[in-house]
N, C-alpha and C positions, 0 to 999 in steps of 0.2 A: 525662691530664689536661694534660700539658705541652704537647702538639701543640695543644690547644684553646687554651690560654693564649698559645702562639705564633702562632697564627692570628688570635686577637683582637688581639694587639700589632700584627700585620702590618696588619689591617684598619684600626685606630685610625691607624696612622702614613700610611697611604694617604689616609684621611678628612683628617687634619691637613694633609697636603701638598697636597691641592686645596684646601683653604680657604685655605692660605697663598698658593697661585697666584692663586686669585680675588682676594684682597685685594691682593697685588702689581698685578695687571691693573687692578683698580679704581684704584688709587693712582696707576698710571702714565698711565690715561686722564684725570687731572685735571691733568696737567702741559700745557704749551703744546705741546711735540712730539707728545704723546699724542693730544691733540685735532686737530691738524693730520694725523695719521696716520689717525684716525677719520674725519675729513672726506673725506680722499681714498679710503680705502676704502668708505666708504658711496657717495660718488659714483661710484666705479667699478662697485659691485654694482648701482647704479639705471640705469647707462648701457648703451645697446645700440649696435650698430654705426650706426644710423640717428640716435640721439639722444644727447647727451652731458649728464649732470647734474653740476654744480659745486656744492660746498658750501664756503663760506668763513667764518672767524670764529666757530668754536664757542667759547662760553663759558659759565660757571655750572657746576653739578655735574652730571657725566655719570653715568648717563642719567636723573636725576630732575628736574632743574630746568635745563634747557639752553636757551641762547639761541644762534641761528645768525645772523651778520651778513647772510649773502646766501646763497640757493639760485637757482641758474640752471639752465633747461632750454634746450638749444640743439640745433638741428638744422644741415643743411648751409647753410641761408640765413641762419643766426644765432641770437641769443637769441629763444625763443619766450615763455618765461615767467620773470619774475624776482620773487622773494619776498624782501623786505628785513626785517630785525629780526624773526625767527620766534622763538617762544617755544613749548617744549614741557615740560609739567610732568606727571611721573607720581607717584601716591602709593605708596611702597614698601608701605606696610600693604595696599593693595588688591592688589598683586601677590602677596603673600604668601597673602592671602585666596582667589586664584585668580579674582577680578574686577578687572582692570586698567580704570582710568579714566584718560584722558588729556586733558589741557585744552592746546589749541594756539591761538596767535594771532599774527599778524603785522602789523607797523606799516604796511607797503604791499606790495602786488602789482602787476604790471603783465604784460599779455600782448600779444604781436604779434597785431594783428587779422587776420582772414582777408582782407580786402580788401587791406592794407599787404603782406601776404605774396604775394598774387597779382599785385600791381603789381611787387613785387621780382621775381617769377619771370618776369613778361612783360619787364621791362627786362633781365634777364639773357639771356632768349632772343632779344632783339632786336640 
């Protein structure tokens, strides 16, 4: 019986340690440096050798009610798509229920047109 008791205490301690680590990570992501780190990491994960994604100015409550000042996709010719003042809202209850619903919007978005990209490429080749 004492072996079972010890195993339960060990399992409980592991679960408690995991919950504390998650709470600490959540708390750190709410700080300025934590949000800057998150923007850099997500931008790095979304980037490829041919295309760079830059995320700046994360605000709000990460990950449930986030605001992003600017998301920019760029290639070798420069910025292709820029989204300003994006908002992402996720309901925690929906996540727990297993049916995540997200609402997102942006104040402005602009994309480099194919014709301007073609002109830029032709000018660079000349």
